[in-house]
C-alpha angles and dihedrals in degrees: 000000000000089000093054091048091051092051090049093053093048091052090050091053094048096047091041092055092048091051091048093049092048090077089065094054109150094016094123090053096048110030119191112268116247103209116166139174106210141173120216135175118204117240129208088259090055092054090049091051091049090054129186118079092335089056092049099044102024092234144074126240143174086280093049105029119197089231089067096053113025098066091064090043091053092046089059096040097046106029094154099053115110134222115298093031113135132201124194103211120199114203144157115269123194107211096176138254128281108257094187089067089065089056092053093051092052090068120096115228119227132172117197117242131208089260090054093055090046090053088061092057135292100214125105110290093026128105094246093061093077099002095247143079126248140172092287093045102038119188093236089065093057113022099068091059091040092055092045088058096041096046105033092160096050117148128217109280097023111149132206127190102208128191119198142162119261126187120215108147085320137017119266138165117258125189129193142151124260120192131196113226096191096276110032141020120239138171113257139187110239112230104239127174114270112281095015124119125188128226129184118204114243129207089261090053092055090046090053088062092057134291101216126104110291093026128104095245093061093077100000095249145081127244140174092291093046106048114198088221089065093055112025100069090055092042091053093048089055096040095048105026094160098046113136123234112277091030106144128204130183106213118203115199143163121259127190118213136149094002099309140080122230138171120261133173140207131188118228129188126199112240135170087267095049136267112341126196119235111254120204090207120046138170117258131183121207131176122236122194129206110230133175089267096046140273118335135183108256118189093184117142114222124188143146114232114253131197089269091055093052089047090055088061092045091053091046092053091049090052098042105030105024142259092279087080093055127085122234092263094054093232102096130058127192102205100073094007098242120155126188095192095056092030095226148086116262109226096183120117112270093024094092135033116287091230087079119078093220143358090259091056089049091051092050090052093047093052094046097042103035117011106044098043090050097040094045107029092161097047117150129211096226141017117201089345094307120120113245116235129190116211108196122189114205137183118227138187125205098152090306131047119261139170130216134183112211126194124217132178125213102235098172125035124233150299089076094003123194128221131200127200113241118211 
Protein backbone atom coordinates (compact mmCIF):
# COMPACT_ATOMS: atom_id res chain seq x y z
CA UNK A 1 0.00 0.00 0.00
CA UNK A 2 2.76 2.40 0.93
CA UNK A 3 4.56 1.52 -2.30
CA UNK A 4 1.50 2.33 -4.42
CA UNK A 5 1.03 5.67 -2.63
CA UNK A 6 4.69 6.56 -3.25
CA UNK A 7 4.39 5.80 -7.00
CA UNK A 8 1.26 7.92 -7.20
CA UNK A 9 2.95 10.94 -5.61
CA UNK A 10 5.97 10.66 -7.89
CA UNK A 11 3.71 10.62 -10.96
CA UNK A 12 1.91 13.70 -9.67
CA UNK A 13 5.19 15.57 -9.27
CA UNK A 14 6.44 14.60 -12.74
CA UNK A 15 3.24 15.45 -14.58
CA UNK A 16 2.76 18.62 -12.48
CA UNK A 17 6.21 19.91 -13.37
CA UNK A 18 5.66 19.19 -17.04
CA UNK A 19 2.37 21.05 -16.97
CA UNK A 20 3.99 24.03 -15.14
CA UNK A 21 6.90 24.19 -17.57
CA UNK A 22 4.60 24.06 -20.59
CA UNK A 23 3.70 27.73 -20.04
CA UNK A 24 7.34 28.68 -20.83
CA UNK A 25 7.37 26.87 -24.16
CA UNK A 26 9.77 28.63 -26.52
CA UNK A 27 11.49 30.58 -23.69
CA UNK A 28 14.93 29.24 -24.54
CA UNK A 29 14.47 30.33 -28.16
CA UNK A 30 13.24 33.85 -27.33
CA UNK A 31 14.80 35.03 -24.05
CA UNK A 32 13.45 38.19 -22.44
CA UNK A 33 15.40 41.28 -23.55
CA UNK A 34 17.44 43.00 -20.84
CA UNK A 35 17.50 46.63 -21.99
CA UNK A 36 18.67 49.16 -19.40
CA UNK A 37 19.49 52.86 -19.14
CA UNK A 38 22.17 53.16 -16.49
CA UNK A 39 24.50 55.70 -14.92
CA UNK A 40 27.98 54.70 -13.85
CA UNK A 41 31.01 56.58 -12.45
CA UNK A 42 34.44 55.05 -12.98
CA UNK A 43 36.46 54.20 -9.87
CA UNK A 44 40.25 54.04 -9.43
CA UNK A 45 39.99 50.27 -9.74
CA UNK A 46 38.18 50.66 -13.06
CA UNK A 47 40.98 52.82 -14.50
CA UNK A 48 43.53 50.25 -13.35
CA UNK A 49 41.59 47.45 -15.01
CA UNK A 50 41.33 49.47 -18.24
CA UNK A 51 45.12 49.93 -18.27
CA UNK A 52 47.25 52.04 -20.64
CA UNK A 53 47.41 55.78 -20.02
CA UNK A 54 44.02 55.79 -18.23
CA UNK A 55 45.39 53.19 -15.82
CA UNK A 56 48.52 55.25 -15.21
CA UNK A 57 46.90 58.67 -14.81
CA UNK A 58 43.34 57.77 -13.75
CA UNK A 59 41.83 59.86 -16.53
CA UNK A 60 41.20 60.03 -20.26
CA UNK A 61 42.46 62.75 -22.61
CA UNK A 62 42.62 63.74 -26.27
CA UNK A 63 45.55 61.30 -26.53
CA UNK A 64 43.64 58.51 -24.80
CA UNK A 65 39.96 59.19 -25.63
CA UNK A 66 37.26 57.54 -23.57
CA UNK A 67 35.61 56.32 -26.78
CA UNK A 68 38.62 54.05 -27.41
CA UNK A 69 38.56 52.34 -24.02
CA UNK A 70 35.12 52.39 -22.41
CA UNK A 71 33.31 50.15 -24.95
CA UNK A 72 35.51 47.17 -24.03
CA UNK A 73 35.14 48.02 -20.35
CA UNK A 74 31.34 48.03 -20.63
CA UNK A 75 31.32 44.78 -22.59
CA UNK A 76 33.08 43.10 -19.69
CA UNK A 77 31.12 44.85 -16.95
CA UNK A 78 27.65 44.37 -18.46
CA UNK A 79 27.82 41.15 -20.50
CA UNK A 80 24.07 40.43 -20.18
CA UNK A 81 22.71 43.78 -21.39
CA UNK A 82 20.98 43.66 -24.76
CA UNK A 83 20.98 45.91 -27.83
CA UNK A 84 19.65 49.46 -27.24
CA UNK A 85 20.87 49.52 -23.65
CA UNK A 86 22.62 52.78 -22.76
CA UNK A 87 25.07 53.71 -20.02
CA UNK A 88 25.98 57.27 -19.09
CA UNK A 89 29.57 56.98 -17.91
CA UNK A 90 31.11 59.71 -15.75
CA UNK A 91 34.90 59.84 -15.89
CA UNK A 92 37.92 62.09 -15.36
CA UNK A 93 39.06 64.00 -18.42
CA UNK A 94 42.43 65.74 -18.65
CA UNK A 95 41.99 68.78 -20.88
CA UNK A 96 45.51 70.11 -20.44
CA UNK A 97 47.23 72.91 -18.61
CA UNK A 98 47.45 76.58 -19.58
CA UNK A 99 50.92 77.19 -20.96
CA UNK A 100 50.48 80.94 -21.19
CA UNK A 101 50.37 81.10 -17.37
CA UNK A 102 53.98 79.94 -17.29
CA UNK A 103 54.90 82.89 -19.49
CA UNK A 104 53.21 85.33 -17.12
CA UNK A 105 55.02 83.94 -14.09
CA UNK A 106 58.41 84.28 -15.78
CA UNK A 107 58.11 88.07 -15.61
CA UNK A 108 59.71 89.93 -12.74
CA UNK A 109 57.48 92.47 -11.02
CA UNK A 110 58.81 95.92 -10.33
CA UNK A 111 57.17 99.08 -9.03
CA UNK A 112 59.05 102.34 -9.55
CA UNK A 113 60.12 104.22 -6.41
CA UNK A 114 60.73 107.91 -5.80
CA UNK A 115 64.46 107.27 -6.14
CA UNK A 116 63.87 105.64 -9.52
CA UNK A 117 62.02 108.68 -10.87
CA UNK A 118 64.71 110.96 -9.45
CA UNK A 119 67.40 108.93 -11.22
CA UNK A 120 65.74 109.82 -14.53
CA UNK A 121 66.09 113.56 -13.84
CA UNK A 122 64.56 115.97 -11.38
CA UNK A 123 64.40 119.08 -13.55
CA UNK A 124 61.25 120.49 -15.10
CA UNK A 125 60.02 118.16 -17.86
CA UNK A 126 61.69 115.13 -16.27
CA UNK A 127 60.04 112.23 -14.32
CA UNK A 128 61.73 113.11 -11.03
CA UNK A 129 60.12 116.54 -10.91
CA UNK A 130 56.76 115.13 -9.80
CA UNK A 131 57.70 111.44 -9.53
CA UNK A 132 55.48 110.33 -12.41
CA UNK A 133 55.28 110.19 -16.17
CA UNK A 134 52.89 112.18 -18.33
CA UNK A 135 52.22 112.92 -22.00
CA UNK A 136 55.32 115.17 -22.23
CA UNK A 137 57.53 112.69 -20.34
CA UNK A 138 56.28 109.33 -21.66
CA UNK A 139 57.57 106.13 -20.00
CA UNK A 140 58.87 104.69 -23.28
CA UNK A 141 61.41 107.56 -23.42
CA UNK A 142 62.90 106.65 -20.05
CA UNK A 143 62.22 103.04 -19.06
CA UNK A 144 64.41 101.31 -21.70
CA UNK A 145 67.51 103.09 -20.38
CA UNK A 146 66.38 102.62 -16.79
CA UNK A 147 66.03 98.83 -17.23
CA UNK A 148 69.36 98.59 -19.04
CA UNK A 149 70.98 100.13 -15.98
CA UNK A 150 68.97 98.17 -13.45
CA UNK A 151 69.37 94.79 -15.18
CA UNK A 152 72.86 94.90 -16.78
CA UNK A 153 73.00 91.09 -17.05
CA UNK A 154 69.60 90.71 -18.72
CA UNK A 155 69.22 87.84 -21.18
CA UNK A 156 67.28 87.77 -24.42
CA UNK A 157 63.59 87.23 -23.62
CA UNK A 158 63.70 88.50 -20.02
CA UNK A 159 60.38 90.06 -19.04
CA UNK A 160 59.49 92.71 -16.46
CA UNK A 161 56.01 93.69 -15.34
CA UNK A 162 56.48 97.32 -14.31
CA UNK A 163 54.06 99.54 -12.41
CA UNK A 164 54.52 103.31 -12.54
CA UNK A 165 52.67 106.57 -11.89
CA UNK A 166 51.14 108.42 -14.82
CA UNK A 167 49.54 111.87 -14.73
CA UNK A 168 46.56 112.62 -16.96
CA UNK A 169 44.32 115.06 -15.12
CA UNK A 170 45.16 113.00 -12.04
CA UNK A 171 47.81 110.47 -11.02
CA UNK A 172 47.06 106.78 -11.46
CA UNK A 173 48.98 103.51 -11.48
CA UNK A 174 49.73 101.98 -14.86
CA UNK A 175 51.21 98.51 -15.38
CA UNK A 176 52.69 96.97 -18.53
CA UNK A 177 55.23 94.42 -19.69
CA UNK A 178 58.73 95.29 -20.91
CA UNK A 179 60.83 92.67 -22.68
CA UNK A 180 64.56 92.54 -23.45
CA UNK A 181 65.33 91.46 -27.03
CA UNK A 182 69.04 91.02 -26.49
CA UNK A 183 69.95 94.66 -27.05
CA UNK A 184 67.12 96.94 -25.89
CA UNK A 185 64.05 96.97 -23.64
CA UNK A 186 60.63 97.74 -25.13
CA UNK A 187 56.99 97.64 -24.02
CA UNK A 188 55.11 94.65 -25.41
CA UNK A 189 51.59 93.29 -25.54
CA UNK A 190 51.49 89.85 -23.93
CA UNK A 191 49.76 87.31 -26.15
CA UNK A 192 46.86 86.08 -24.01
CA UNK A 193 44.07 83.72 -25.07
CA UNK A 194 41.06 85.48 -26.54
CA UNK A 195 38.85 86.97 -23.85
CA UNK A 196 41.46 86.67 -21.08
CA UNK A 197 42.87 89.62 -19.15
CA UNK A 198 45.77 89.45 -16.71
CA UNK A 199 46.02 90.97 -13.26
CA UNK A 200 48.98 91.02 -10.86
CA UNK A 201 48.30 91.41 -7.18
CA UNK A 202 49.77 94.56 -5.64
CA UNK A 203 50.85 95.19 -2.06
CA UNK A 204 47.51 96.90 -1.46
CA UNK A 205 45.67 93.86 -2.79
CA UNK A 206 47.39 91.53 -0.32
CA UNK A 207 46.72 94.00 2.48
CA UNK A 208 43.01 94.04 1.60
CA UNK A 209 42.92 90.32 2.42
CA UNK A 210 44.20 90.94 5.95
CA UNK A 211 47.50 92.11 7.40
CA UNK A 212 47.63 90.04 10.57
CA UNK A 213 49.77 86.98 11.12
CA UNK A 214 48.48 84.12 8.97
CA UNK A 215 46.97 86.48 6.41
CA UNK A 216 48.30 87.39 2.91
CA UNK A 217 48.97 91.03 3.75
CA UNK A 218 51.48 90.15 6.46
CA UNK A 219 54.24 89.37 3.93
CA UNK A 220 52.38 90.09 0.68
CA UNK A 221 52.25 86.49 -0.47
CA UNK A 222 50.41 83.19 -0.09
CA UNK A 223 51.82 79.95 1.29
CA UNK A 224 50.71 76.44 2.24
CA UNK A 225 48.70 77.76 5.20
CA UNK A 226 47.14 80.56 3.14
CA UNK A 227 45.91 78.93 -0.05
CA UNK A 228 45.26 81.38 -2.91
CA UNK A 229 42.14 79.38 -3.69
CA UNK A 230 40.73 80.42 -0.32
CA UNK A 231 41.17 84.15 -1.04
CA UNK A 232 41.20 84.86 -4.76
CA UNK A 233 37.53 84.09 -5.61
CA UNK A 234 36.37 86.57 -2.95
CA UNK A 235 39.04 89.09 -3.96
CA UNK A 236 37.94 88.96 -7.61
CA UNK A 237 34.28 89.40 -6.71
CA UNK A 238 35.20 92.57 -4.82
CA UNK A 239 37.75 93.81 -7.35
CA UNK A 240 35.50 93.24 -10.37
CA UNK A 241 31.94 93.48 -8.99
CA UNK A 242 30.38 94.14 -12.40
CA UNK A 243 32.19 91.44 -14.36
CA UNK A 244 29.89 89.52 -16.70
CA UNK A 245 29.58 85.75 -16.65
CA UNK A 246 32.35 84.03 -18.66
CA UNK A 247 34.74 86.92 -17.90
CA UNK A 248 38.19 85.36 -17.46
CA UNK A 249 41.16 86.73 -15.51
CA UNK A 250 44.67 85.31 -15.15
CA UNK A 251 45.80 86.28 -11.64
CA UNK A 252 49.55 86.44 -10.98
CA UNK A 253 50.55 86.27 -7.32
CA UNK A 254 53.47 85.60 -5.00
CA UNK A 255 53.85 82.25 -3.26
CA UNK A 256 56.29 81.38 -0.49
CA UNK A 257 57.63 77.83 -0.36
CA UNK A 258 60.88 76.13 0.74
CA UNK A 259 62.49 79.34 1.87
CA UNK A 260 61.89 81.43 -1.25
CA UNK A 261 59.12 83.43 -2.91
CA UNK A 262 58.18 82.92 -6.57
CA UNK A 263 55.46 84.04 -8.96
CA UNK A 264 52.56 81.73 -9.74
CA UNK A 265 49.36 82.20 -11.70
CA UNK A 266 45.82 80.83 -11.84
CA UNK A 267 43.02 81.41 -14.33
CA UNK A 268 39.57 82.24 -12.97
CA UNK A 269 36.26 82.51 -14.84
CA UNK A 270 33.13 84.27 -13.60
CA UNK A 271 30.15 81.91 -13.31
CA UNK A 272 26.68 82.18 -11.82
CA UNK A 273 28.13 80.69 -8.63
CA UNK A 274 31.12 83.05 -8.48
CA UNK A 275 34.71 82.96 -9.71
CA UNK A 276 35.88 79.43 -10.51
CA UNK A 277 39.48 78.30 -10.96
CA UNK A 278 40.45 76.52 -14.17
CA UNK A 279 40.95 72.81 -13.55
CA UNK A 280 43.18 70.79 -15.86
CA UNK A 281 41.18 67.65 -15.03
CA UNK A 282 37.39 67.78 -15.04
CA UNK A 283 34.52 65.34 -14.83
CA UNK A 284 32.74 64.46 -18.06
CA UNK A 285 29.73 62.27 -18.73
CA UNK A 286 29.27 60.53 -22.07
CA UNK A 287 26.66 58.11 -23.28
CA UNK A 288 27.54 54.69 -24.66
CA UNK A 289 25.03 52.60 -26.57
CA UNK A 290 24.87 48.83 -26.96
CA UNK A 291 24.48 47.91 -30.67
CA UNK A 292 24.45 44.61 -32.49
CA UNK A 293 28.18 45.01 -33.10
CA UNK A 294 29.04 46.03 -29.53
CA UNK A 295 29.24 49.15 -27.39
CA UNK A 296 29.79 52.48 -29.13
CA UNK A 297 30.25 56.06 -27.99
CA UNK A 298 27.01 57.94 -28.62
CA UNK A 299 27.02 61.74 -28.18
CA UNK A 300 23.28 61.99 -28.85
CA UNK A 301 21.32 64.51 -26.79
CA UNK A 302 17.95 63.22 -25.58
CA UNK A 303 15.34 65.36 -23.84
CA UNK A 304 11.60 65.82 -23.45
CA UNK A 305 10.37 69.34 -24.11
CA UNK A 306 9.33 71.25 -20.99
CA UNK A 307 7.24 74.39 -20.58
CA UNK A 308 10.41 76.49 -20.80
CA UNK A 309 11.32 74.87 -24.11
CA UNK A 310 7.92 75.64 -25.62
CA UNK A 311 8.21 79.22 -24.33
CA UNK A 312 11.54 79.60 -26.15
CA UNK A 313 9.67 78.96 -29.40
CA UNK A 314 6.85 81.33 -28.42
CA UNK A 315 9.32 84.14 -27.70
CA UNK A 316 11.18 83.42 -30.94
CA UNK A 317 7.99 83.66 -33.01
CA UNK A 318 7.08 86.95 -31.35
CA UNK A 319 10.53 88.34 -32.17
CA UNK A 320 10.84 86.96 -35.71
CA UNK A 321 7.27 86.80 -37.03
CA UNK A 322 5.34 89.35 -34.99
CA UNK A 323 2.94 89.65 -32.07
CA UNK A 324 -0.02 88.78 -34.27
CA UNK A 325 1.02 85.13 -33.92
CA UNK A 326 0.93 85.27 -30.09
CA UNK A 327 -2.10 84.80 -27.82
CA UNK A 328 -3.10 87.38 -25.21
CA UNK A 329 -1.33 85.46 -22.45
CA UNK A 330 1.99 85.37 -24.28
CA UNK A 331 2.31 81.59 -23.84
CA UNK A 332 0.95 80.27 -27.18
CA UNK A 333 2.10 80.97 -30.73
CA UNK A 334 0.28 80.13 -33.94
CA UNK A 335 3.16 79.90 -36.40
CA UNK A 336 4.68 76.58 -35.31
CA UNK A 337 1.84 75.79 -32.89
CA UNK A 338 3.89 75.68 -29.66
CA UNK A 339 2.23 76.37 -26.31
CA UNK A 340 4.04 76.75 -22.97
CA UNK A 341 0.87 76.59 -20.85
CA UNK A 342 -0.31 73.24 -22.21
CA UNK A 343 3.28 72.09 -22.86
CA UNK A 344 2.55 70.78 -26.35
CA UNK A 345 2.23 71.50 -30.04
CA UNK A 346 -1.30 72.06 -31.29
CA UNK A 347 -1.78 70.07 -34.52
CA UNK A 348 -5.33 71.26 -35.17
CA UNK A 349 -6.08 73.29 -38.29
CA UNK A 350 -5.68 77.01 -37.70
CA UNK A 351 -3.29 76.52 -34.80
CA UNK A 352 -0.18 76.71 -37.00
CA UNK A 353 0.75 78.61 -40.15
CA UNK A 354 -0.87 77.40 -43.37
CA UNK A 355 2.53 77.26 -45.11
CA UNK A 356 3.11 73.93 -43.31
CA UNK A 357 1.44 70.80 -44.63
CA UNK A 358 0.65 69.50 -41.15
CA UNK A 359 1.08 70.25 -37.47
CA UNK A 360 3.90 67.73 -37.27
CA UNK A 361 5.81 69.51 -40.04
CA UNK A 362 5.30 72.80 -38.23
CA UNK A 363 6.64 71.30 -35.00
CA UNK A 364 9.73 69.94 -36.79
CA UNK A 365 10.42 73.39 -38.24
CA UNK A 366 9.95 75.10 -34.88
CA UNK A 367 12.38 72.80 -33.14
CA UNK A 368 15.02 73.05 -35.88
CA UNK A 369 14.70 76.79 -36.46
CA UNK A 370 14.00 78.14 -32.99
CA UNK A 371 14.44 75.74 -30.08
CA UNK A 372 17.68 73.88 -30.77
CA UNK A 373 19.79 76.87 -31.96
CA UNK A 374 18.74 78.86 -28.88
CA UNK A 375 18.97 76.00 -26.39
CA UNK A 376 22.33 74.76 -27.74
CA UNK A 377 24.15 77.84 -29.17
CA UNK A 378 27.54 76.09 -29.01
CA UNK A 379 26.42 72.81 -30.57
CA UNK A 380 29.01 70.86 -32.55
CA UNK A 381 28.52 68.60 -35.54
CA UNK A 382 30.70 65.77 -34.26
CA UNK A 383 32.27 64.49 -31.07
CA UNK A 384 35.23 62.13 -31.45
CA UNK A 385 34.29 61.67 -35.10
CA UNK A 386 30.66 60.71 -34.34
CA UNK A 387 27.77 62.81 -35.70
CA UNK A 388 25.76 64.49 -32.95
CA UNK A 389 22.03 63.77 -32.97
CA UNK A 390 19.28 65.41 -30.91
CA UNK A 391 16.30 63.22 -30.02
CA UNK A 392 13.47 65.49 -28.90
CA UNK A 393 10.30 64.08 -27.38
CA UNK A 394 7.26 66.33 -27.80
CA UNK A 395 3.64 66.30 -26.71
CA UNK A 396 0.98 67.05 -29.32
CA UNK A 397 -2.75 67.63 -29.42
CA UNK A 398 -5.00 67.06 -32.44
CA UNK A 399 -8.21 66.33 -30.56
CA UNK A 400 -6.44 63.63 -28.59
CA UNK A 401 -3.10 63.65 -26.83
CA UNK A 402 -0.11 62.11 -28.59
CA UNK A 403 3.66 61.89 -28.16
CA UNK A 404 6.41 61.91 -30.77
CA UNK A 405 10.18 61.58 -30.63
CA UNK A 406 11.87 63.54 -33.43
CA UNK A 407 15.49 63.21 -34.50
CA UNK A 408 17.67 66.12 -35.60
CA UNK A 409 21.30 66.34 -36.65
CA UNK A 410 23.57 69.30 -36.00
CA UNK A 411 24.78 70.13 -39.51
CA UNK A 412 26.58 73.39 -38.71
CA UNK A 413 28.47 74.07 -35.51
CA UNK A 414 27.87 77.09 -33.29
CA UNK A 415 27.84 79.93 -32.92
CA UNK A 416 24.56 80.11 -34.88
CA UNK A 417 24.34 76.33 -35.30
CA UNK A 418 22.00 74.67 -37.77
CA UNK A 419 19.89 71.53 -37.29
CA UNK A 420 18.31 69.20 -39.84
CA UNK A 421 15.43 66.79 -39.24
CA UNK A 422 16.37 63.16 -39.87
CA UNK A 423 13.67 60.79 -41.10
